[in-house]
DOKOLSE-870952 format. One record per residue (C-alpha): x, y negated, z negated. Coordinates in pm, whole numbers, plus 32768, in hexadecimal, padded with zeros to 4 digits. Example, Ala and Ser with C-alpha at 12.3 -4.5 7.8 and 13.67 -1.06 7.14 Angstrom:
BEGIN
84CE81C27CF4/8557806A7D36/
END
This chain:
BEGIN
2D6EA01671A8/2C659FCB72AE/2B5BA07D71DE/2BBB9FB170AF/2B829E6C716F/2A309EE671E9/29CE9F4B7088/2A369DF76FFF/296C9D48710D/282F9E0670AD/28639DCE6F3A/288C9C566F70/275B9C357053/26789CE96F61/26E69C046E48/265B9AD76F03/25099B6A6F60/24619A766E6E/251E992D6E57/249498DA6CFF/250B9A286C7B/23AF9A966C10/230C9BC46CAF/21969B956CE8/209F9C856C4E/20099D976D27/1EB19D566DBB/1DF19E3E6EA5/1E129DCF700E/1C979DE07040/1C6B9CE46F24/1D729BFB6FBA/1CD29C097114/1B7A9BD4707D/1BEF9AA96FB4/1C989A0770DF/1B699A3E71C1/1A7599BF70BB/1B4E98947063/1B81983471CF/1A0E985A721A/19B2977B70F6/1AB0966F7158/1A3B967472C3/18CD96567255/192195327174/19EA9493728C/18C294AD737A/17E494017279/18DC92E0725D/195593397101/1ABB9377717B/1B04929D72AB/1C6D931A72BD/1BEA9470732E/1BA893E6748B/1D1E93A774BB/1D7A95147479/1D63965D7530/1CBB97857483/1E14981D744A/1E7996E97384/1D49970B72A5/1D94987C726D/1EF9981D7217/1E739732710B/1DA1984C707C/1ECD9939708A/1F9C983C6FCA/1E8C98386EC0/1E9199B46EA9/200A99A86E7C/1FDD98BD6D56/1EDD99A86CBD/1FC49AD36CEA/20D99A1D6C32/1FF799B16B15/1F029ACC6AD4/1EFA9C456ADF/1DE89CDB6BB5/1D279D436A7D/1D319BDD69FE/1CAC9B5D6B4B/1B929C596B45/1B399C0C69DB/1B5F9A9569A1/1AC399D76AC1/1ACA98866A0B/1C47988769E0/1C7298FF6B45/1B9297EA6BCB/1C5A96EB6B05/1D9A976D6BA4/1CFC975D6CFE/1C8695F86CBB/1DE695936C52/1E9D964D6D67/1DC196086E94/1E1994936EB3/1F8C94E56E9F/1F6695ED6FB0/1E9F94FB7089/1FAC93EF7068/20BA94EB70BC/2003956271F5/1FBA93FD7266/212C93AA724D/217A94D5732B/208D946A7443/
END
């Protein structure tokens, strides 16, 4: 009986791993880290030039969280092959998602 309860607990927790019910596509971890580092570097550069004044109110971890949120959106919308092959569609998705991720992170500050 105890093993049955444990089994049911694990089955239920795995079902809620992704609240929207969609499993993101697989991306290589090196690509994800590279995207987040490049994205954060670009945002920090643009913040230093005055293009994004909100950057000065955030820690580097917050900026990386914004970039991670953007990667999550890409992983739900495109396979890795699509990301590698169609940079225009990917850039459009980034342009649409980035403001949403910024707003979400600013609300969490």
